[in-house]
C-alpha positions in Angstrom: -70.9 5.0 -10.2 -70.5 8.6 -9.4 -66.9 9.5 -8.8 -64.6 8.0 -11.4 -62.5 4.9 -10.4 -59.8 6.4 -12.7 -59.9 3.0 -14.5 -61.0 1.9 -17.9 -62.4 -1.5 -18.9 -61.6 -1.8 -22.5 -64.9 -1.0 -24.4 -66.9 -3.6 -26.3 -65.6 -2.2 -29.6 -62.2 -3.5 -28.7 -63.5 -7.0 -28.5 -65.0 -7.3 -32.0 -68.6 -7.6 -33.2 -70.2 -9.5 -30.3 -73.6 -9.0 -28.7 -72.7 -10.2 -25.3 -70.2 -9.3 -22.5 -67.2 -11.2 -23.6 -65.7 -13.7 -21.2 -62.6 -15.7 -22.0 -61.6 -18.9 -20.2 -58.4 -20.8 -19.8 -57.5 -23.8 -17.7 -54.7 -26.3 -17.4 -55.6 -28.0 -20.6 -54.4 -24.8 -22.4 -51.1 -26.6 -22.8 -52.8 -29.1 -25.0 -55.2 -26.9 -26.9 -55.3 -23.3 -28.3 -55.2 -20.6 -25.7 -58.4 -18.7 -25.2 -56.3 -15.9 -23.8 -53.3 -15.4 -26.0 -50.3 -13.3 -25.1 -46.9 -13.5 -26.7 -43.8 -11.4 -27.1 -43.3 -10.1 -30.6 -39.5 -9.9 -31.1 -40.0 -8.0 -34.4 -41.1 -4.9 -32.4 -37.9 -3.1 -31.6 -37.0 -1.5 -28.3 -37.7 2.2 -28.5 -34.1 3.1 -27.5 -30.8 1.2 -27.5 -29.4 -0.5 -24.4 -26.5 2.0 -24.4 -28.8 5.0 -24.5 -31.1 3.5 -21.8 -28.2 2.9 -19.4 -26.6 6.3 -20.0 -29.9 8.2 -19.5 -30.8 6.0 -16.5 -27.5 6.9 -14.9 -28.1 10.6 -15.6 -31.5 10.4 -14.0 -30.0 8.8 -10.8 -27.7 11.8 -10.5 -30.1 14.6 -11.4 -30.3 17.3 -8.8 -33.8 18.2 -10.2 -35.4 15.0 -8.9 -36.9 14.4 -5.5 -34.6 12.2 -3.4 -37.0 9.3 -3.6 -37.1 9.5 -7.4 -33.3 9.7 -7.7 -33.0 6.7 -5.3 -35.3 4.7 -7.4 -33.4 5.4 -10.6 -30.1 4.5 -8.7 -31.7 1.2 -7.5 -32.9 0.3 -11.0 -29.5 1.1 -12.4 -27.8 -1.1 -9.8 -30.2 -4.0 -10.5 -29.6 -3.8 -14.2 -25.8 -3.6 -14.0 -25.1 -5.9 -11.1 -27.9 -8.4 -11.3 -28.7 -8.4 -15.0 -32.4 -8.0 -14.4 -34.7 -8.6 -17.3 -37.7 -6.4 -18.1 -41.2 -7.8 -18.1 -42.7 -7.4 -21.6 -44.7 -4.3 -22.3 -48.0 -4.2 -24.0 -47.9 -2.5 -27.4 -51.6 -2.4 -28.5 -55.2 -2.8 -27.5 -56.4 -6.4 -27.0 -58.3 -7.8 -29.9 -60.3 -10.9 -30.6 -59.0 -13.2 -33.3 -61.0 -16.4 -34.1 -62.6 -16.3 -30.6 -59.3 -15.8 -28.7 -58.4 -12.7 -26.7 -55.0 -11.6 -28.1 -52.8 -9.2 -26.1 -49.8 -7.9 -28.1 -46.5 -7.7 -26.1 -42.9 -6.7 -26.9 -39.6 -6.6 -25.2 -38.8 -4.1 -22.4 -36.0 -2.8 -20.2 -36.1 -3.7 -16.5 -37.2 -0.7 -14.4 -38.9 1.3 -17.1 -42.3 0.4 -15.7 -41.4 1.3 -12.2 -40.0 4.6 -13.3 -43.0 5.5 -15.4 -45.5 4.9 -12.6 -43.6 7.5 -10.6 -43.5 10.1 -13.3 -40.0 9.4 -14.6 -39.1 8.5 -18.1 -36.0 8.0 -20.1 -35.8 11.2 -22.1 -35.3 9.5 -25.4 -38.3 7.1 -24.9 -40.9 8.0 -27.5 -44.2 9.3 -26.1 -46.2 7.0 -28.3 -44.5 3.9 -27.0 -45.8 2.2 -23.9 -43.3 1.5 -21.1 -45.8 -0.5 -19.0 -45.8 -4.3 -18.3 -49.0 -6.4 -18.4 -50.4 -7.2 -15.0 -52.6 -10.2 -14.1 -55.1 -9.8 -11.3 -57.4 -12.7 -10.3 -60.2 -12.7 -7.7 -60.4 -15.9 -5.6 -64.0 -17.0 -4.8 -65.3 -20.1 -3.1 -68.3 -21.6 -1.2 -68.5 -22.0 2.5 -71.6 -23.3 4.3 -73.8 -22.6 1.3 -72.6 -19.0 0.7 -70.1 -17.6 -1.7 -67.1 -15.6 -0.5 -64.1 -13.7 -2.0 -60.7 -13.1 -0.6 -59.2 -9.6 -0.1 -55.7 -8.7 1.1 -54.2 -5.4 2.3 -50.9 -4.4 0.8 -47.9 -3.4 2.9 -45.5 -0.5 2.4 -43.4 -2.8 0.3 -45.9 -2.2 -2.5 -44.9 1.2 -3.8 -47.9 1.8 -6.0 -50.7 1.3 -3.5 -49.3 1.1 0.0 -51.9 0.1 2.7 -54.6 -0.3 0.0 -56.9 -3.4 -0.2 -56.9 -5.6 -3.2 -59.2 -8.4 -4.3 -57.5 -11.7 -4.8 -53.9 -11.5 -5.9 -52.0 -9.7 -8.6 -48.6 -9.5 -10.3 -46.9 -8.9 -13.7 -46.7 -11.5 -16.5 -43.1 -12.6 -16.3 -41.8 -15.0 -19.0 -38.3 -14.9 -17.4 -39.5 -16.4 -14.2 -39.0 -20.2 -14.1 -41.1 -21.0 -11.0 -43.6 -21.1 -12.5 -42.6 -21.2 -16.1 -45.4 -19.2 -17.8 -44.1 -19.8 -21.3 -46.0 -22.6 -23.0 -44.5 -25.1 -25.6 -46.1 -23.0 -28.4 -44.3 -19.9 -27.2 -47.5 -18.2 -25.9 -47.6 -16.9 -22.3 -50.0 -18.4 -19.7 -51.8 -15.8 -17.5 -53.3 -18.9 -15.7 -49.8 -20.0 -14.6 -48.9 -16.4 -13.5 -52.2 -16.1 -11.5 -51.4 -19.4 -9.8 -48.0 -18.0 -8.8 -49.5 -14.8 -7.4 -52.0 -16.7 -5.3 -49.2 -18.7 -3.9 -47.0 -15.7 -3.3 -49.5 -13.2 -1.9 -52.3 -15.4 -0.4 -50.2 -18.4 0.7 -52.0 -21.0 -1.4 -49.8 -24.1 -1.9 -51.5 -24.6 -5.2 -54.6 -23.5 -7.0 -54.3 -26.0 -9.8 -53.6 -29.6 -10.3 -54.2 -31.9 -13.2 -57.0 -33.7 -11.3 -59.1 -30.6 -10.5 -61.7 -29.3 -13.0 -61.2 -25.7 -12.0 -61.9 -23.0 -14.5 -60.5 -19.5 -14.6 -62.4 -16.7 -16.3 -60.7 -13.6 -17.6 -63.1 -10.7 -18.1 -60.8 -8.5 -20.1 -58.2 -5.8 -19.7 -58.4 -2.8 -17.3 -56.2 0.4 -17.3 -55.4 2.6 -14.3 -55.4 6.0 -15.9 -53.4 7.5 -13.0 -50.5 5.0 -13.1 -50.8 4.0 -16.8 -50.7 0.3 -15.8 -52.8 -2.3 -17.7 -54.0 -5.5 -16.1 -55.7 -8.7 -17.4 -58.5 -9.2 -14.8 -60.2 -12.5 -14.0 -61.7 -14.8 -11.4 -60.8 -18.3 -10.1 -63.7 -20.1 -8.6 -62.4 -22.7 -6.3 -63.8 -26.2 -7.1 -65.9 -27.9 -4.4 -63.2 -30.6 -4.3 -60.9 -28.1 -2.5 -61.6 -27.0 1.1 -62.3 -23.3 1.7 -59.3 -21.2 2.8 -58.3 -21.3 6.4 -57.9 -17.5 7.1 -56.2 -18.1 10.5 -53.6 -20.3 8.9 -53.1 -17.9 6.0 -52.6 -14.9 8.3 -50.5 -16.8 10.7 -48.3 -18.5 8.2 -46.1 -17.4 5.3 -47.5 -13.9 4.4 -45.7 -12.2 1.6 -43.7 -9.2 2.6 -46.1 -7.2 0.4 -49.2 -8.4 2.3 -50.3 -7.2 5.8 -53.5 -9.2 6.2 -56.0 -11.4 4.4 -59.8 -11.2 4.9 -62.9 -12.7 3.3 -66.1 -11.1 2.4 -69.4 -12.6 1.3 -70.0 -12.2 -2.4 -73.0 -9.9 -2.6 -73.2 -6.2 -3.5 -74.3 -5.2 0.0 -71.5 -7.2 1.7 -68.9 -5.9 -0.7 -70.0 -2.3 -0.2 -70.1 -2.6 3.6 -66.7 -4.4 3.6 -65.0 -1.7 1.5 -66.4 1.3 3.3 -65.9 -0.1 6.8 -62.2 -0.9 6.4 -59.8 0.8 8.8 -58.8 4.3 7.5 -55.4 4.5 5.8 -52.8 7.3 6.2 -55.2 9.8 4.4 -58.1 9.1 6.8 -60.2 7.0 4.4 -60.2 3.3 3.6 -57.8 2.6 0.7 -58.3 0.3 -2.2 -56.5 -0.4 -5.5 -58.5 1.3 -8.3 -58.4 -1.7 -10.7 -59.3 -4.0 -7.8 -62.5 -2.0 -7.1 -63.4 -2.3 -10.8 -62.8 -6.1 -10.6 -65.2 -6.4 -7.6 -67.9 -5.1 -9.9 -67.0 -7.5 -12.7 -67.0 -10.5 -10.3 -70.4 -9.5 -8.9 -71.7 -9.3 -12.4 -70.3 -12.7 -13.2 -72.3 -14.1 -10.3 -75.5 -12.9 -11.9 -75.9 -9.6 -9.9 -77.4 -6.9 -12.2 -74.9 -4.1 -13.1 -77.4 -1.3 -12.3 -78.3 -2.9 -8.9 -74.6 -3.0 -8.1 -74.3 0.6 -8.9 -77.3 1.5 -6.8 -75.9 -0.4 -3.8 -72.4 1.2 -4.1 -74.0 4.6 -4.5 -76.2 4.0 -1.3 -73.1 3.2 0.7 -71.1 6.0 -0.8 -68.3 3.7 -2.0 -66.9 6.1 -4.6 -67.0 9.1 -2.2 -65.7 7.3 1.0 -62.9 5.2 -0.5 -59.4 6.5 -1.3 -58.3 5.2 -4.7 -55.2 7.4 -5.0 -52.0 5.6 -5.8 -49.1 6.1 -3.3 -46.9 7.4 -6.0 -49.3 9.9 -7.6 
């Protein structure tokens, strides 16, 4: 697709000996049957540094005269959150995803709060080993639906409250897998973590959906695999939720006029075709840098979603090339 998205979709070799593009499904019955996307925190994997060393070096970072003011302020805020509020760190990924007996398995381990935020801004605890990932696992899900015989997808623009990609557009909703959050509780009775529950929460929080899943709805969520933003280092489980016909299509006026998240400026829809996606992306209002902005992993997910709706990969590339998507869109993170 011409210019790099600066993202990787984990190659087929990581999924095991399959002859097809691997897709993995999970729905609400995952509580009652084995997960097809399996993620769990391995407590046998030790933290790279002790809590005492972490706090001492975090305090030192917050007072360092060598840091930019915004970096020192971030370190100070993280330190305050840890000490005063006892914030827990979202688990970090500690290895490539693998396929075990048909399940996508994502290995996770404990983490310190704030390490992920610091790392995306070029800051690291000095004692943190270079071969140990500080990054949490994200979950991004596109929301697609039918309206008047046509298929659409939701997009939202991030506000300045999102430090990684301020003013950038994202497809669907995204957040980090958080087993410490109780609304919703993403930890299943068997101890595995539910990316479906986390995706539900993100759609509620960012898009204003009261619920995208109830026991009476036969909806299915498809997870394509794991992407990595090579500029930020973040890793995200990406998928799609196709709204069942039993639910009405989103009311955009109500979503934009109601309870928008502080991290969201606006929600729009786009017809799900390569031409419509390419026009939508390139005709967005310019951001601070003079070009439309988009989250790099979200752009990759648009291609995966189009492919899942039977559009040929090479045709998608041709259309995106014709509209100059990769040359006209700013994929640069705010913190890079």
